[in-house]
C-alpha positions as CSV (number, residue, x, y, z in Angstrom):
1,M,0.0,0.0,0.0
2,G,1.4,3.4,-1.0
3,M,2.0,6.2,1.5
4,R,-0.8,8.7,1.8
5,K,0.2,12.4,1.8
6,T,-1.4,14.3,4.7
7,L,-2.5,17.8,3.9
8,R,-1.6,20.0,6.9
9,R,-3.8,22.8,8.0
10,P,-1.9,26.1,8.1
11,H,-0.8,27.2,11.4
12,A,-2.9,30.0,12.8
13,G,0.1,32.2,13.3
14,S,1.1,31.8,9.6
15,A,-2.4,32.6,8.5
16,N,-2.4,35.7,10.6
17,R,0.9,36.8,9.3
18,W,-0.3,36.3,5.7
19,L,-3.5,38.4,6.3
20,L,-1.5,41.1,8.0
21,G,1.0,41.3,5.2
22,T,-1.9,41.5,2.7
23,L,-3.6,44.3,4.6
24,L,-0.3,46.2,4.9
25,L,0.3,46.0,1.2
26,A,-3.2,47.2,0.5
27,A,-2.8,50.0,2.9
28,L,0.5,50.9,1.3
29,A,-1.0,50.9,-2.2
30,A,-3.8,53.1,-1.0
31,C,-1.4,55.5,0.7
32,K,0.7,55.8,-2.5
33,A,-2.5,56.5,-4.6
34,K,-3.6,59.1,-2.1
35,D,-0.2,60.7,-2.0
36,R,0.1,60.9,-5.8
37,P,-0.9,64.4,-6.8
38,L,-3.1,65.5,-9.6
39,L,-1.1,67.2,-12.3
40,F,-3.1,70.0,-13.8
41,H,-1.7,71.7,-17.0
42,S,-3.1,75.2,-17.2
43,G,-2.5,78.6,-18.9
44,A,-0.7,81.1,-16.8
45,G,-3.7,83.5,-17.0
46,Q,-5.9,81.1,-14.9
47,R,-3.6,81.0,-11.9
48,S,-5.5,83.2,-9.5
49,S,-8.8,81.4,-9.8
50,L,-7.5,77.9,-10.1
51,D,-5.3,78.3,-7.0
52,E,-8.5,79.3,-5.1
53,I,-10.5,76.4,-6.6
54,A,-7.8,73.9,-5.8
55,A,-7.7,75.1,-2.1
56,V,-11.5,74.7,-1.7
57,F,-11.4,71.3,-3.5
58,A,-8.5,69.9,-1.4
59,A,-10.2,71.0,1.9
60,R,-13.2,69.1,0.9
61,N,-11.2,66.0,-0.2
62,P,-8.6,65.4,2.5
63,G,-5.3,64.0,1.3
64,T,-5.7,65.4,-2.2
65,R,-2.9,67.4,-3.7
66,I,-3.0,69.4,-6.9
67,D,0.2,70.3,-8.6
68,F,-0.2,73.0,-11.3
69,S,2.0,73.4,-14.4
70,Y,1.3,77.0,-15.4
71,K,2.8,78.4,-18.5
72,G,2.0,79.9,-21.9
73,S,-0.6,77.8,-23.6
74,G,1.5,77.4,-26.7
75,Y,4.0,75.3,-24.8
76,F,1.7,72.6,-23.6
77,I,1.1,70.3,-26.5
78,A,4.8,69.5,-27.1
79,D,5.3,69.0,-23.3
80,I,2.3,66.6,-23.0
81,A,3.2,64.7,-26.2
82,A,6.7,64.1,-24.8
83,S,5.8,63.2,-21.2
84,K,2.3,61.6,-21.6
85,M,1.8,62.8,-18.1
86,G,-1.0,64.8,-16.5
87,D,-4.6,64.6,-15.3
88,L,-6.4,67.8,-16.4
89,Y,-5.8,70.4,-19.1
90,M,-7.2,73.9,-19.2
91,P,-5.3,76.1,-21.8
92,G,-6.0,79.8,-22.3
93,E,-7.9,79.2,-25.6
94,E,-10.1,76.4,-26.9
95,Y,-7.9,76.1,-30.0
96,Y,-5.0,74.6,-27.8
97,L,-7.4,72.1,-26.3
98,L,-8.7,71.0,-29.7
99,Q,-5.1,70.3,-30.7
100,A,-5.0,67.8,-27.8
101,V,-8.2,66.3,-28.9
102,E,-6.9,65.8,-32.4
103,R,-3.9,63.9,-31.0
104,G,-5.9,61.6,-28.9
105,F,-4.8,63.1,-25.6
106,I,-8.4,63.9,-24.7
107,T,-11.3,61.6,-25.5
108,D,-14.4,62.9,-23.8
109,Y,-14.4,66.8,-24.4
110,S,-17.9,68.4,-25.0
111,P,-17.7,71.9,-26.5
112,S,-21.2,72.6,-25.2
113,T,-20.8,71.6,-21.6
114,D,-17.1,71.8,-20.7
115,I,-16.6,75.6,-20.8
116,A,-15.9,76.8,-17.3
117,A,-15.7,80.6,-18.0
118,H,-14.6,83.2,-20.5
119,F,-11.7,85.5,-20.7
120,I,-12.6,89.1,-21.7
121,T,-10.0,91.2,-23.5
122,V,-9.4,94.7,-22.1
123,I,-6.8,97.5,-22.6
124,I,-4.5,98.4,-19.8
125,T,-2.1,101.3,-19.4
126,P,0.2,102.6,-16.7
127,R,-1.4,104.4,-13.8
128,G,-2.9,107.7,-14.9
129,N,-3.0,106.6,-18.7
130,P,-0.3,109.2,-19.5
131,R,-0.7,108.6,-23.3
132,G,-4.5,108.9,-23.2
133,V,-5.2,105.5,-24.8
134,R,-9.0,105.1,-25.3
135,T,-9.6,102.9,-28.2
136,I,-8.1,100.1,-30.3
137,Q,-7.2,102.6,-33.0
138,D,-4.9,104.4,-30.7
139,F,-2.5,101.5,-30.7
140,A,-1.6,102.6,-34.3
141,R,-0.4,106.0,-33.1
142,P,3.2,106.7,-34.1
143,G,5.5,106.5,-31.0
144,L,3.1,104.6,-28.7
145,R,5.1,101.9,-27.0
146,V,2.9,98.7,-27.4
147,G,3.4,95.5,-25.5
148,L,2.5,92.3,-27.5
149,A,2.8,88.6,-26.7
150,D,4.2,85.9,-29.0
151,P,1.1,84.1,-30.4
152,E,3.1,80.9,-30.6
153,A,3.6,81.0,-26.9
154,A,0.7,82.7,-25.2
155,A,-3.0,82.8,-26.2
156,I,-3.3,86.5,-25.6
157,G,-0.8,87.1,-28.4
158,F,-3.2,85.2,-30.7
159,W,-6.0,87.5,-29.7
160,Q,-4.0,90.7,-30.0
161,E,-3.1,89.8,-33.5
162,K,-6.7,88.8,-34.3
163,T,-8.1,92.1,-32.8
164,F,-5.7,94.4,-34.5
165,K,-6.2,92.6,-37.8
166,R,-10.0,93.1,-37.5
167,A,-9.4,96.8,-36.8
168,G,-7.1,96.9,-39.9
169,I,-4.1,98.3,-38.0
170,W,-2.0,95.2,-37.4
171,D,1.1,96.4,-39.5
172,Q,1.2,99.8,-37.7
173,V,0.9,98.1,-34.3
174,K,3.7,95.7,-35.0
175,K,5.9,98.8,-35.8
176,N,5.0,100.2,-32.3
177,A,5.8,96.9,-30.5
178,T,8.6,97.2,-28.0
179,M,8.2,93.7,-26.4
180,F,7.0,90.3,-27.4
181,A,6.1,88.4,-24.2
182,K,6.2,84.7,-23.7
183,C,3.3,84.8,-21.2
184,I,0.6,87.2,-20.1
185,P,2.1,88.2,-16.7
186,E,5.1,89.7,-18.5
187,L,2.6,92.2,-20.1
188,G,1.0,93.1,-16.8
189,N,4.4,93.6,-15.1
190,A,5.7,95.8,-18.0
191,T,2.6,98.0,-17.9
192,Q,2.8,98.3,-14.1
193,L,6.4,99.5,-14.4
194,G,5.7,101.9,-17.2
195,A,7.8,100.0,-19.7
196,V,4.9,100.0,-22.3
197,D,2.2,102.6,-22.9
198,A,-0.6,100.2,-23.6
199,T,-1.3,96.5,-24.2
200,I,-4.3,94.1,-24.4
201,V,-4.7,91.5,-21.7
202,W,-7.4,89.4,-20.2
203,A,-9.6,91.1,-17.6
204,T,-8.4,88.4,-15.2
205,T,-4.8,89.7,-15.6
206,A,-5.8,93.4,-15.4
207,V,-7.6,92.9,-12.0
208,L,-4.2,91.8,-10.4
209,Y,-2.7,95.2,-10.9
210,L,-5.6,97.6,-9.9
211,K,-3.5,100.1,-8.0
212,D,-0.8,100.4,-10.6
213,I,-2.6,100.6,-14.0
214,E,-5.8,102.0,-15.7
215,I,-8.3,99.6,-17.3
216,V,-10.0,100.7,-20.6
217,P,-12.8,98.5,-21.9
218,I,-12.5,97.6,-25.5
219,E,-15.3,98.6,-27.9
220,P,-17.8,95.6,-28.2
221,K,-16.9,94.9,-31.9
222,Y,-13.3,94.3,-30.9
223,R,-14.0,92.8,-27.4
224,G,-12.8,89.2,-27.4
225,L,-14.7,86.6,-25.4
226,I,-12.6,83.6,-25.1
227,R,-13.9,80.2,-24.2
228,L,-12.1,78.4,-21.4
229,P,-12.5,74.6,-21.6
230,V,-11.4,72.1,-19.1
231,A,-10.8,68.4,-19.8
232,V,-9.4,65.2,-18.3
233,L,-6.4,63.7,-20.1
234,A,-6.7,60.3,-21.5
235,F,-3.6,59.1,-19.7
236,S,-4.7,60.4,-16.2
237,K,-3.5,58.1,-13.4
238,Q,-6.4,59.2,-11.3
239,P,-9.3,59.7,-13.7
240,A,-12.1,59.5,-11.1
241,L,-10.5,62.1,-9.0
242,A,-9.7,64.3,-12.1
243,R,-13.3,64.0,-13.2
244,R,-14.5,65.1,-9.7
245,L,-12.3,68.2,-9.9
246,K,-13.4,69.0,-13.3
247,A,-17.1,68.8,-12.2
248,F,-16.3,71.2,-9.4
249,I,-14.7,73.7,-11.8
250,L,-17.8,73.5,-14.0
251,S,-20.3,73.8,-11.0
252,E,-22.1,77.1,-10.2
253,E,-19.7,77.4,-7.2
254,G,-16.7,77.0,-9.3
255,R,-18.0,79.4,-11.8
256,E,-18.7,82.0,-9.1
257,I,-15.1,81.7,-8.1
258,F,-14.0,82.5,-11.6
259,H,-16.4,85.5,-11.7
260,S,-14.8,86.9,-8.5
261,H,-11.5,87.0,-10.3
262,A,-12.9,89.0,-13.3
263,Y,-13.8,86.1,-15.7
264,G,-17.0,86.3,-17.7
265,I,-19.5,83.5,-16.9
266,D,-22.6,84.9,-18.7
267,V,-21.1,86.8,-21.7
268,G,-23.9,86.7,-24.2
269,P,-23.6,85.6,-27.9
270,L,-20.3,85.5,-29.7
271,D,-19.8,86.0,-33.5
272,A,-18.0,83.5,-35.7
273,E,-14.6,84.8,-34.7
274,G,-15.3,84.9,-30.9
275,F,-16.0,88.6,-30.5
276,S,-19.0,90.1,-28.7
277,A,-22.1,89.8,-30.8
278,D,-24.6,91.7,-28.7
279,D,-23.1,95.2,-28.8
280,G,-21.4,94.4,-25.4
281,K,-24.6,94.3,-23.4
282,A,-23.9,91.1,-21.5
283,T,-20.5,92.1,-20.4
284,A,-21.1,95.8,-19.8
285,L,-21.6,95.4,-16.1
286,D,-18.5,93.3,-15.7
287,M,-16.5,96.1,-17.5
288,K,-18.1,98.7,-15.3
289,W,-17.1,96.9,-12.2
290,L,-13.6,96.3,-13.5
291,V,-13.0,100.0,-14.1
292,E,-14.5,100.9,-10.7
293,A,-12.4,98.3,-8.9
294,A,-9.2,100.1,-10.3
295,R,-10.5,103.4,-9.0
296,V,-11.6,102.1,-5.5
297,A,-8.3,100.1,-5.1
298,K,-6.4,103.4,-5.4
299,D,-8.6,105.5,-3.1
300,P,-8.9,104.3,0.5
301,S,-11.6,106.8,1.2
302,I,-14.1,104.7,-0.8
303,P,-15.7,101.7,0.9
304,V,-15.2,98.3,-0.6
305,S,-18.7,96.8,-1.2
306,P,-21.0,95.3,-3.8
307,A,-22.3,98.8,-4.4
308,T,-18.8,100.1,-5.3
309,V,-16.9,97.2,-6.9
310,G,-19.6,94.5,-7.6
311,H,-18.3,91.0,-7.5
312,L,-14.6,92.0,-7.3
313,I,-14.6,92.6,-3.5
314,K,-12.0,89.9,-2.6
315,E,-9.4,91.3,-5.1
316,V,-9.9,95.0,-4.2
317,T,-9.7,94.2,-0.5
318,R,-6.5,92.2,-1.0
319,Q,-4.8,95.0,-2.9
320,R,-6.1,97.7,-0.6
321,K,-4.1,95.9,2.2
322,T,-0.9,96.2,0.4
323,K,1.2,99.4,0.4
324,L,0.8,102.0,-2.3
């Protein structure tokens, strides 16, 4: 008769050690996933609003960290194509996001539902507007020092060129250009320091310099209303969390945060080129409050309230606390 092999029951201690090891590995994996930050590629012009949105979102989702890659929108496609890294993408113009869609980096973008807010183009000048710039046509004036951005690097450069071409003065404006910025904050800084006499920026950039510049609304037919899309990248390592952040950005609460930083959220109809198509009616109040915010920020005798600065209370209050 052959020998019969007896199956031994695992010792209780061994089983416990195996279970403990399994639980530790699972916990370690969970910790690693939790510690891995979301990588958010975004245009430099969105920094103020997205920093606030990220702080609110992280507070409501403990353990979440969001790392932003802020730069001129023209740089993102090459970076993303090379690295295949990132969770969300919000460039400063829909054109750049559609490039990512064409390359398969984004697979679920909806142009009708995934627009968080709008940039609105405005003229800014140094404090006091010493050269008396009032209209787009003034940019063609001989001797005016104009700040432009490189359209290959920054979305605002694309819109500057588009605006001046619509006005029929692009060639004259180019002759007046004394700088070609790689990102929009360079234009704000140059205007603040008086290095240029005038430039076109987003209202969201203008609102960061209220005490040091003057803001001139652009005539409605030249007023750009730039759609700001947000999308989850196809190679996101945390797609569920990325989609949750995207949903918050697109929510009413998220849109109100954008509005408080001078983004347009109800801008009215756009024409085929992206300019205001309602004679500026829908954005008239936003432009009024932007101009008033610059006035109130400079004059400490005026109270900061919805009656004086509308929805821009936070930014005016912040800048009033800084020294003149």
